[in-house]
N, CA, C and O atoms as a CHARMM CRD file, in Angstrom:
* protein
*
  316
    1    1 MET  N     94.75500 111.48700 108.66000 PROA 1      0.00000
    2    1 MET  CA    94.12000 112.77800 108.73700 PROA 1      0.00000
    3    1 MET  C     95.04200 113.64300 109.78700 PROA 1      0.00000
    4    1 MET  O     95.13200 114.86600 109.67800 PROA 1      0.00000
    5    2 SER  N     95.62700 113.00300 110.67300 PROA 2      0.00000
    6    2 SER  CA    96.52700 113.92400 111.73100 PROA 2      0.00000
    7    2 SER  C     97.80700 114.23300 110.81300 PROA 2      0.00000
    8    2 SER  O     98.39500 115.28000 111.08300 PROA 2      0.00000
    9    3 VAL  N     98.25000 113.54500 109.88800 PROA 3      0.00000
   10    3 VAL  CA    99.37900 114.18400 109.22500 PROA 3      0.00000
   11    3 VAL  C     99.12600 115.33500 108.46000 PROA 3      0.00000
   12    3 VAL  O     99.87800 116.30800 108.42100 PROA 3      0.00000
   13    4 LEU  N     97.89800 115.20400 107.75800 PROA 4      0.00000
   14    4 LEU  CA    97.49400 116.28400 106.75200 PROA 4      0.00000
   15    4 LEU  C     97.05300 117.49800 107.64300 PROA 4      0.00000
   16    4 LEU  O     96.91000 118.57800 107.07000 PROA 4      0.00000
   17    5 MET  N     96.79400 117.41000 109.18100 PROA 5      0.00000
   18    5 MET  CA    96.34700 118.57900 109.89900 PROA 5      0.00000
   19    5 MET  C     97.67900 119.35300 110.10300 PROA 5      0.00000
   20    5 MET  O     97.61400 120.56800 109.91600 PROA 5      0.00000
   21    6 VAL  N     98.76700 118.87100 110.42700 PROA 6      0.00000
   22    6 VAL  CA    99.80500 119.78600 110.53100 PROA 6      0.00000
   23    6 VAL  C    100.79400 119.96100 109.47400 PROA 6      0.00000
   24    6 VAL  O    101.81900 120.61900 109.65400 PROA 6      0.00000
   25    7 ASN  N    100.46000 119.29500 108.20000 PROA 7      0.00000
   26    7 ASN  CA   101.29500 119.71700 107.02300 PROA 7      0.00000
   27    7 ASN  C    100.13000 119.81500 105.87600 PROA 7      0.00000
   28    7 ASN  O     99.17900 119.06100 105.67500 PROA 7      0.00000
   29    8 GLU  N    100.55800 121.07200 105.15700 PROA 8      0.00000
   30    8 GLU  CA   100.07500 121.47000 103.96500 PROA 8      0.00000
   31    8 GLU  C     99.45200 120.07300 103.07900 PROA 8      0.00000
   32    8 GLU  O     98.30800 119.80800 102.71000 PROA 8      0.00000
   33    9 TYR  N    100.46800 119.49600 102.96200 PROA 9      0.00000
   34    9 TYR  CA   100.09400 118.21000 102.14200 PROA 9      0.00000
   35    9 TYR  C    101.10900 117.13000 102.20800 PROA 9      0.00000
   36    9 TYR  O    102.25700 117.44900 102.51900 PROA 9      0.00000
   37   10 ALA  N    100.84500 115.97300 101.97100 PROA 10     0.00000
   38   10 ALA  CA   101.59700 114.62800 101.84600 PROA 10     0.00000
   39   10 ALA  C    101.67000 113.79200 100.65500 PROA 10     0.00000
   40   10 ALA  O    100.63100 113.61900 100.01700 PROA 10     0.00000
   41   11 ASP  N    102.64700 113.30500 100.30600 PROA 11     0.00000
   42   11 ASP  CA   102.47300 112.33300  99.21600 PROA 11     0.00000
   43   11 ASP  C    102.12600 110.88100  99.58500 PROA 11     0.00000
   44   11 ASP  O    101.98900 110.47000 100.73700 PROA 11     0.00000
   45   12 PHE  N    102.02900 110.32200  98.71700 PROA 12     0.00000
   46   12 PHE  CA   101.61900 108.84700  98.94200 PROA 12     0.00000
   47   12 PHE  C    102.60700 108.09500  99.74300 PROA 12     0.00000
   48   12 PHE  O    102.26900 107.61700 100.82700 PROA 12     0.00000
   49   13 ASN  N    103.91300 107.94600  99.23900 PROA 13     0.00000
   50   13 ASN  CA   105.15500 107.53400  99.94100 PROA 13     0.00000
   51   13 ASN  C    105.11400 107.87500 101.14600 PROA 13     0.00000
   52   13 ASN  O    105.06400 107.01800 102.02900 PROA 13     0.00000
   53   14 THR  N    105.12700 109.17200 101.41300 PROA 14     0.00000
   54   14 THR  CA   105.25900 109.77000 102.62300 PROA 14     0.00000
   55   14 THR  C    104.46900 109.28800 103.89600 PROA 14     0.00000
   56   14 THR  O    104.85500 109.06300 105.04400 PROA 14     0.00000
   57   15 LEU  N    103.19000 109.20300 103.28100 PROA 15     0.00000
   58   15 LEU  CA   102.11300 108.71100 104.32300 PROA 15     0.00000
   59   15 LEU  C    102.27800 107.26800 104.44800 PROA 15     0.00000
   60   15 LEU  O    102.04000 106.77400 105.55000 PROA 15     0.00000
   61   16 LYS  N    102.65400 106.50600 103.47400 PROA 16     0.00000
   62   16 LYS  CA   102.85900 105.01700 103.66900 PROA 16     0.00000
   63   16 LYS  C    104.03400 104.85900 104.71900 PROA 16     0.00000
   64   16 LYS  O    103.94900 104.02900 105.62500 PROA 16     0.00000
   65   17 GLU  N    104.93200 105.53300 104.59300 PROA 17     0.00000
   66   17 GLU  CA   106.31800 105.51000 105.41800 PROA 17     0.00000
   67   17 GLU  C    105.63600 105.78500 106.82100 PROA 17     0.00000
   68   17 GLU  O    105.49200 104.86100 107.62100 PROA 17     0.00000
   69   18 LEU  N    105.19900 107.13300 107.11500 PROA 18     0.00000
   70   18 LEU  CA   104.85500 107.61400 108.48100 PROA 18     0.00000
   71   18 LEU  C    103.73900 106.82900 108.91400 PROA 18     0.00000
   72   18 LEU  O    103.50500 106.82000 110.12200 PROA 18     0.00000
   73   19 LEU  N    103.02600 106.18200 108.15800 PROA 19     0.00000
   74   19 LEU  CA   101.74900 105.32100 108.95600 PROA 19     0.00000
   75   19 LEU  C    102.18800 103.79100 109.00300 PROA 19     0.00000
   76   19 LEU  O    101.59300 102.96200 109.69100 PROA 19     0.00000
   77   20 GLY  N    103.00700 103.57500 108.40800 PROA 20     0.00000
   78   20 GLY  CA   103.39900 102.00200 108.21000 PROA 20     0.00000
   79   20 GLY  C    102.56600 101.19500 107.60100 PROA 20     0.00000
   80   20 GLY  O    102.44900  99.99900 107.87100 PROA 20     0.00000
   81   21 ALA  N    101.82300 101.91600 106.58500 PROA 21     0.00000
   82   21 ALA  CA   100.61900 101.19100 105.91900 PROA 21     0.00000
   83   21 ALA  C    101.19500 100.43500 104.53600 PROA 21     0.00000
   84   21 ALA  O    102.27100 100.78400 104.05000 PROA 21     0.00000
   85   22 THR  N    100.34900  99.32600 103.92500 PROA 22     0.00000
   86   22 THR  CA   100.70300  98.78800 102.84700 PROA 22     0.00000
   87   22 THR  C    100.07200  99.86600 101.59700 PROA 22     0.00000
   88   22 THR  O     99.38000 100.84700 101.87200 PROA 22     0.00000
   89   23 ASP  N    100.38900  99.54300 100.44700 PROA 23     0.00000
   90   23 ASP  CA    99.82600 100.28800  99.38600 PROA 23     0.00000
   91   23 ASP  C     98.23200 100.05200  99.19400 PROA 23     0.00000
   92   23 ASP  O     97.43500 100.96900  98.99300 PROA 23     0.00000
   93   24 GLY  N     97.92600  98.81500  99.27800 PROA 24     0.00000
   94   24 GLY  CA    96.45600  98.47200  99.21300 PROA 24     0.00000
   95   24 GLY  C     95.70200  99.12200 100.44800 PROA 24     0.00000
   96   24 GLY  O     94.64400  99.71000 100.22700 PROA 24     0.00000
   97   25 ASN  N     96.16700  99.04800 101.64800 PROA 25     0.00000
   98   25 ASN  CA    95.65700  99.70200 102.84200 PROA 25     0.00000
   99   25 ASN  C     95.46100 101.35900 102.79200 PROA 25     0.00000
  100   25 ASN  O     94.46000 102.00700 103.10000 PROA 25     0.00000
  101   26 LEU  N     96.57600 101.76200 102.36700 PROA 26     0.00000
  102   26 LEU  CA    96.42800 103.43800 102.22400 PROA 26     0.00000
  103   26 LEU  C     95.75100 103.73700 101.28000 PROA 26     0.00000
  104   26 LEU  O     95.11400 104.78600 101.37200 PROA 26     0.00000
  105   27 ALA  N     95.64200 102.92500 100.02800 PROA 27     0.00000
  106   27 ALA  CA    94.80500 103.37700  99.10400 PROA 27     0.00000
  107   27 ALA  C     93.20800 103.28700  99.21400 PROA 27     0.00000
  108   27 ALA  O     92.48700 104.09400  98.62800 PROA 27     0.00000
  109   28 SER  N     92.79300 102.42300  99.87300 PROA 28     0.00000
  110   28 SER  CA    91.63200 102.40000 100.49500 PROA 28     0.00000
  111   28 SER  C     91.12800 103.33100 101.38300 PROA 28     0.00000
  112   28 SER  O     89.99700 103.80300 101.27300 PROA 28     0.00000
  113   29 HSD  N     92.03100 103.66300 102.39400 PROA 29     0.00000
  114   29 HSD  CA    91.59500 104.64000 103.33900 PROA 29     0.00000
  115   29 HSD  C     91.44900 106.12900 102.63900 PROA 29     0.00000
  116   29 HSD  O     90.52500 106.91800 102.83900 PROA 29     0.00000
  117   30 THR  N     92.62200 106.32700 101.74000 PROA 30     0.00000
  118   30 THR  CA    92.56300 107.54800 101.18200 PROA 30     0.00000
  119   30 THR  C     91.34500 107.73900 100.07000 PROA 30     0.00000
  120   30 THR  O     90.86200 108.83000  99.77000 PROA 30     0.00000
  121   31 LYS  N     91.02200 106.69600  99.62200 PROA 31     0.00000
  122   31 LYS  CA    89.65600 106.75800  98.58700 PROA 31     0.00000
  123   31 LYS  C     88.54500 106.94400  99.60500 PROA 31     0.00000
  124   31 LYS  O     87.81400 107.89400  99.32400 PROA 31     0.00000
  125   32 ALA  N     88.25900 106.35800 100.59600 PROA 32     0.00000
  126   32 ALA  CA    87.31800 106.57100 101.49900 PROA 32     0.00000
  127   32 ALA  C     87.21500 108.22900 102.14000 PROA 32     0.00000
  128   32 ALA  O     86.17700 108.88600 102.21800 PROA 32     0.00000
  129   33 LEU  N     88.39700 108.60600 102.50000 PROA 33     0.00000
  130   33 LEU  CA    88.31400 109.89900 102.84300 PROA 33     0.00000
  131   33 LEU  C     88.16700 111.09300 101.78500 PROA 33     0.00000
  132   33 LEU  O     87.79500 112.23600 102.04800 PROA 33     0.00000
  133   34 GLU  N     88.54000 110.58300 100.52100 PROA 34     0.00000
  134   34 GLU  CA    88.38800 111.56500  99.44800 PROA 34     0.00000
  135   34 GLU  C     86.81500 111.42700  99.04300 PROA 34     0.00000
  136   34 GLU  O     86.23800 112.44000  98.64800 PROA 34     0.00000
  137   35 LYS  N     86.19600 110.33700  99.12300 PROA 35     0.00000
  138   35 LYS  CA    84.55900 110.25400  98.86900 PROA 35     0.00000
  139   35 LYS  C     84.18400 111.28200  99.85900 PROA 35     0.00000
  140   35 LYS  O     83.61900 112.32600  99.53300 PROA 35     0.00000
  141   36 ALA  N     84.51200 110.97100 101.10500 PROA 36     0.00000
  142   36 ALA  CA    83.59400 111.76900 102.22700 PROA 36     0.00000
  143   36 ALA  C     83.99200 113.16200 102.22900 PROA 36     0.00000
  144   36 ALA  O     83.56300 113.91200 103.10600 PROA 36     0.00000
  145   37 GLU  N     85.07000 113.72800 100.98400 PROA 37     0.00000
  146   37 GLU  CA    85.43400 115.23200 100.96600 PROA 37     0.00000
  147   37 GLU  C     86.44000 115.58800 102.12800 PROA 37     0.00000
  148   37 GLU  O     86.73100 116.74500 102.43100 PROA 37     0.00000
  149   38 TYR  N     86.86800 114.61700 102.65600 PROA 38     0.00000
  150   38 TYR  CA    87.69800 115.20700 103.76300 PROA 38     0.00000
  151   38 TYR  C     89.22800 115.45300 103.42000 PROA 38     0.00000
  152   38 TYR  O     90.06000 115.96500 104.16900 PROA 38     0.00000
  153   39 ILE  N     89.42500 114.97700 102.12500 PROA 39     0.00000
  154   39 ILE  CA    90.85700 115.16500 101.55500 PROA 39     0.00000
  155   39 ILE  C     90.85600 115.42100 100.18400 PROA 39     0.00000
  156   39 ILE  O     89.90800 115.02800  99.50300 PROA 39     0.00000
  157   40 LEU  N     91.97500 116.14600  99.59100 PROA 40     0.00000
  158   40 LEU  CA    91.65500 116.74800  98.18000 PROA 40     0.00000
  159   40 LEU  C     93.04900 115.69100  97.60400 PROA 40     0.00000
  160   40 LEU  O     94.06500 115.48800  98.26700 PROA 40     0.00000
  161   41 VAL  N     92.82100 115.23400  96.49400 PROA 41     0.00000
  162   41 VAL  CA    93.82500 114.29300  95.86100 PROA 41     0.00000
  163   41 VAL  C     94.04200 114.81600  94.60700 PROA 41     0.00000
  164   41 VAL  O     93.19800 115.07200  93.74900 PROA 41     0.00000
  165   42 GLU  N     95.61300 115.00100  94.54900 PROA 42     0.00000
  166   42 GLU  CA    96.23000 115.63100  93.38000 PROA 42     0.00000
  167   42 GLU  C     97.16100 114.84500  92.71600 PROA 42     0.00000
  168   42 GLU  O     98.11800 114.49100  93.40400 PROA 42     0.00000
  169   43 LYS  N     97.13000 114.42800  91.40300 PROA 43     0.00000
  170   43 LYS  CA    97.89500 113.62800  90.61000 PROA 43     0.00000
  171   43 LYS  C     98.62700 114.32900  89.89200 PROA 43     0.00000
  172   43 LYS  O     98.05500 115.19900  89.23600 PROA 43     0.00000
  173   44 GLN  N    100.17000 114.19700  89.76000 PROA 44     0.00000
  174   44 GLN  CA   101.11800 115.02700  88.92500 PROA 44     0.00000
  175   44 GLN  C    102.29300 113.86400  88.51100 PROA 44     0.00000
  176   44 GLN  O    102.27100 112.68200  88.85300 PROA 44     0.00000
  177   45 PHE  N    103.15100 114.42400  87.81700 PROA 45     0.00000
  178   45 PHE  CA   104.36200 113.87100  87.50900 PROA 45     0.00000
  179   45 PHE  C    105.35800 114.75100  87.85000 PROA 45     0.00000
  180   45 PHE  O    105.37600 115.96000  87.61800 PROA 45     0.00000
  181   46 ILE  N    106.34800 113.95800  88.52300 PROA 46     0.00000
  182   46 ILE  CA   107.69300 114.76800  88.96400 PROA 46     0.00000
  183   46 ILE  C    108.75300 113.92200  88.04600 PROA 46     0.00000
  184   46 ILE  O    109.04900 112.73700  88.19400 PROA 46     0.00000
  185   47 GLY  N    109.20000 114.74800  87.15400 PROA 47     0.00000
  186   47 GLY  CA   109.94100 114.18900  85.89300 PROA 47     0.00000
  187   47 GLY  C    109.19900 113.13100  85.30200 PROA 47     0.00000
  188   47 GLY  O    108.11000 113.42000  84.80500 PROA 47     0.00000
  189   48 ARG  N    109.60700 111.93300  85.26800 PROA 48     0.00000
  190   48 ARG  CA   108.60800 110.81900  84.58600 PROA 48     0.00000
  191   48 ARG  C    107.92400 110.07300  85.50700 PROA 48     0.00000
  192   48 ARG  O    107.30900 109.07000  85.14600 PROA 48     0.00000
  193   49 LYS  N    107.95800 110.53800  86.99900 PROA 49     0.00000
  194   49 LYS  CA   107.28300 109.59300  87.99900 PROA 49     0.00000
  195   49 LYS  C    106.26800 110.12000  88.33000 PROA 49     0.00000
  196   49 LYS  O    106.17700 111.32600  88.56400 PROA 49     0.00000
  197   50 PRO  N    105.12500 109.11400  88.41800 PROA 50     0.00000
  198   50 PRO  CA   103.98700 109.72600  88.77400 PROA 50     0.00000
  199   50 PRO  C    103.97900 110.13600  90.43700 PROA 50     0.00000
  200   50 PRO  O    104.71200 109.56800  91.24600 PROA 50     0.00000
  201   51 ASN  N    103.12400 111.10400  90.76200 PROA 51     0.00000
  202   51 ASN  CA   103.19500 111.47100  92.07200 PROA 51     0.00000
  203   51 ASN  C    101.72300 111.89700  92.65900 PROA 51     0.00000
  204   51 ASN  O    101.12800 112.88500  92.23000 PROA 51     0.00000
  205   52 THR  N    101.20000 111.03800  93.69100 PROA 52     0.00000
  206   52 THR  CA    99.97800 111.48700  94.28500 PROA 52     0.00000
  207   52 THR  C    100.18700 111.97900  95.40600 PROA 52     0.00000
  208   52 THR  O    100.93100 111.34500  96.15400 PROA 52     0.00000
  209   53 ARG  N     99.57000 113.33000  95.90400 PROA 53     0.00000
  210   53 ARG  CA    99.70500 114.10500  97.12900 PROA 53     0.00000
  211   53 ARG  C     98.06700 114.27200  97.56700 PROA 53     0.00000
  212   53 ARG  O     97.10000 114.13500  96.81600 PROA 53     0.00000
  213   54 TYR  N     98.05900 114.56100  98.80400 PROA 54     0.00000
  214   54 TYR  CA    96.97700 114.86200  99.55500 PROA 54     0.00000
  215   54 TYR  C     96.78300 115.82800 100.28600 PROA 54     0.00000
  216   54 TYR  O     97.73700 116.04600 101.03300 PROA 54     0.00000
  217   55 SER  N     95.82900 116.59800 100.40400 PROA 55     0.00000
  218   55 SER  CA    95.71200 117.86700 101.43500 PROA 55     0.00000
  219   55 SER  C     94.46200 117.57700 102.25700 PROA 55     0.00000
  220   55 SER  O     93.66100 116.84100 101.68000 PROA 55     0.00000
  221   56 ALA  N     94.14700 117.95200 103.35900 PROA 56     0.00000
  222   56 ALA  CA    93.00200 118.10100 103.99900 PROA 56     0.00000
  223   56 ALA  C     92.19600 119.22900 103.56900 PROA 56     0.00000
  224   56 ALA  O     92.75400 120.30400 103.34900 PROA 56     0.00000
  225   57 THR  N     90.75500 119.07900 103.40700 PROA 57     0.00000
  226   57 THR  CA    89.78300 120.05700 102.99200 PROA 57     0.00000
  227   57 THR  C     89.54300 120.65200 104.31500 PROA 57     0.00000
  228   57 THR  O     89.92100 120.17700 105.38600 PROA 57     0.00000
  229   58 LYS  N     88.91700 121.67500 104.15000 PROA 58     0.00000
  230   58 LYS  CA    88.15700 122.58400 105.21700 PROA 58     0.00000
  231   58 LYS  C     87.23700 121.69700 106.07800 PROA 58     0.00000
  232   58 LYS  O     87.29700 121.62200 107.30500 PROA 58     0.00000
  233   59 LEU  N     86.21200 120.90800 105.12700 PROA 59     0.00000
  234   59 LEU  CA    85.37300 119.90600 105.93300 PROA 59     0.00000
  235   59 LEU  C     86.12500 118.88600 106.68000 PROA 59     0.00000
  236   59 LEU  O     85.76300 118.51300 107.79500 PROA 59     0.00000
  237   60 GLY  N     87.31500 118.36500 105.99500 PROA 60     0.00000
  238   60 GLY  CA    88.00900 117.27800 106.78600 PROA 60     0.00000
  239   60 GLY  C     88.61000 118.03800 107.93500 PROA 60     0.00000
  240   60 GLY  O     88.56800 117.37700 108.97200 PROA 60     0.00000
  241   61 LYS  N     89.00200 118.88900 108.03000 PROA 61     0.00000
  242   61 LYS  CA    89.73000 119.64600 109.32100 PROA 61     0.00000
  243   61 LYS  C     88.89900 119.66400 110.37500 PROA 61     0.00000
  244   61 LYS  O     89.08900 119.15300 111.47800 PROA 61     0.00000
  245   62 ALA  N     87.65100 120.48000 109.86200 PROA 62     0.00000
  246   62 ALA  CA    86.65400 120.37200 110.98200 PROA 62     0.00000
  247   62 ALA  C     86.18300 119.21700 111.54600 PROA 62     0.00000
  248   62 ALA  O     85.91500 119.18900 112.74800 PROA 62     0.00000
  249   63 GLU  N     86.02100 118.08000 110.70700 PROA 63     0.00000
  250   63 GLU  CA    85.27200 116.93700 111.18500 PROA 63     0.00000
  251   63 GLU  C     86.57400 116.10800 112.04100 PROA 63     0.00000
  252   63 GLU  O     86.41800 115.25900 112.91800 PROA 63     0.00000
  253   64 PHE  N     87.48900 116.47400 111.66300 PROA 64     0.00000
  254   64 PHE  CA    88.84400 115.78900 112.53300 PROA 64     0.00000
  255   64 PHE  C     89.00000 116.23500 113.82100 PROA 64     0.00000
  256   64 PHE  O     89.29700 115.52000 114.77800 PROA 64     0.00000
  257   65 LYS  N     88.74000 117.76600 113.85300 PROA 65     0.00000
  258   65 LYS  CA    88.76600 118.36700 115.38900 PROA 65     0.00000
  259   65 LYS  C     87.53000 117.97000 115.97500 PROA 65     0.00000
  260   65 LYS  O     87.62900 117.63600 117.15600 PROA 65     0.00000
  261   66 LYS  N     86.42800 117.91900 115.48700 PROA 66     0.00000
  262   66 LYS  CA    85.29800 117.26700 116.23900 PROA 66     0.00000
  263   66 LYS  C     85.49800 115.71000 116.83200 PROA 66     0.00000
  264   66 LYS  O     85.03900 115.34100 117.91300 PROA 66     0.00000
  265   67 HSD  N     86.05900 115.10200 116.16700 PROA 67     0.00000
  266   67 HSD  CA    86.53200 113.59600 116.24100 PROA 67     0.00000
  267   67 HSD  C     87.35100 113.77700 117.41200 PROA 67     0.00000
  268   67 HSD  O     87.01400 113.14700 118.41500 PROA 67     0.00000
  269   68 ILE  N     88.40300 114.54900 117.47300 PROA 68     0.00000
  270   68 ILE  CA    89.53400 114.59100 118.74700 PROA 68     0.00000
  271   68 ILE  C     88.85100 115.31500 119.89600 PROA 68     0.00000
  272   68 ILE  O     89.26900 115.12900 121.03900 PROA 68     0.00000
  273   69 GLU  N     87.84300 116.11600 119.66900 PROA 69     0.00000
  274   69 GLU  CA    87.19900 116.69300 120.75200 PROA 69     0.00000
  275   69 GLU  C     86.27200 115.53800 121.34700 PROA 69     0.00000
  276   69 GLU  O     86.23600 115.34700 122.56300 PROA 69     0.00000
  277   70 ALA  N     85.67300 114.92700 120.63100 PROA 70     0.00000
  278   70 ALA  CA    84.84900 114.01700 121.13600 PROA 70     0.00000
  279   70 ALA  C     85.64500 112.55200 121.91900 PROA 70     0.00000
  280   70 ALA  O     85.13800 111.83100 122.77800 PROA 70     0.00000
  281   71 LEU  N     87.05900 112.42200 121.28300 PROA 71     0.00000
  282   71 LEU  CA    87.84100 111.61400 122.24900 PROA 71     0.00000
  283   71 LEU  C     88.15600 112.25200 123.54000 PROA 71     0.00000
  284   71 LEU  O     87.98300 111.70000 124.62700 PROA 71     0.00000
  285   72 GLU  N     88.48900 113.09400 123.42100 PROA 72     0.00000
  286   72 GLU  CA    88.91400 114.07700 124.78400 PROA 72     0.00000
  287   72 GLU  C     87.85000 113.94000 125.81600 PROA 72     0.00000
  288   72 GLU  O     88.08400 113.63300 126.98500 PROA 72     0.00000
  289   73 LYS  N     86.74900 114.16600 125.35900 PROA 73     0.00000
  290   73 LYS  CA    85.61800 114.07700 126.35600 PROA 73     0.00000
  291   73 LYS  C     85.24300 112.52300 126.85400 PROA 73     0.00000
  292   73 LYS  O     84.85500 112.14600 127.96000 PROA 73     0.00000
  293   74 LEU  N     85.44700 111.91500 125.88400 PROA 74     0.00000
  294   74 LEU  CA    85.31800 110.39000 126.31500 PROA 74     0.00000
  295   74 LEU  C     86.56200 109.92200 127.42700 PROA 74     0.00000
  296   74 LEU  O     86.37600 109.09700 128.32100 PROA 74     0.00000
  297   75 ILE  N     87.66200 110.52000 127.21200 PROA 75     0.00000
  298   75 ILE  CA    88.80800 110.43100 128.09900 PROA 75     0.00000
  299   75 ILE  C     88.39100 110.74800 129.55300 PROA 75     0.00000
  300   75 ILE  O     88.55900 110.02500 130.53500 PROA 75     0.00000
  301   76 LYS  N     87.76500 112.07700 129.49700 PROA 76     0.00000
  302   76 LYS  CA    87.75400 112.76100 130.72700 PROA 76     0.00000
  303   76 LYS  C     86.54300 112.09400 131.49900 PROA 76     0.00000
  304   76 LYS  O     86.59500 112.12400 132.72800 PROA 76     0.00000
  305   77 LYS  N     85.44400 111.48700 130.87700 PROA 77     0.00000
  306   77 LYS  CA    84.60600 110.90700 131.57100 PROA 77     0.00000
  307   77 LYS  C     85.09700 109.51500 132.13400 PROA 77     0.00000
  308   77 LYS  O     84.47500 109.00000 133.06300 PROA 77     0.00000
  309   78 THR  N     85.99700 109.01500 131.68800 PROA 78     0.00000
  310   78 THR  CA    86.70900 107.62400 132.32500 PROA 78     0.00000
  311   78 THR  C     87.70700 107.98700 133.54000 PROA 78     0.00000
  312   78 THR  O     87.99300 107.23800 134.47400 PROA 78     0.00000
  313   79 GLU  N     88.11300 109.12700 133.35300 PROA 79     0.00000
  314   79 GLU  CA    89.33500 109.54700 134.55400 PROA 79     0.00000
  315   79 GLU  C     88.57400 109.54500 136.06900 PROA 79     0.00000
  316   79 GLU  O     89.21900 109.81100 137.08400 PROA 79     0.00000
């Protein structure tokens, strides 16, 4: 989600490279995020190659911000 918070979208290979994830691991995580309606998945062809790109939904962005705020509160409590 953090990649999608600062980029309009990211394709599968970009996310895989940035996160150091395997195909299967990334696929399962993106499927869970899609099911929760946190990301939008767009499948297209570029030339003859399939391309899947992801973008954060308004709900996904709001939930990610809440998550970060909760982490910040937790860190402040332990200082």
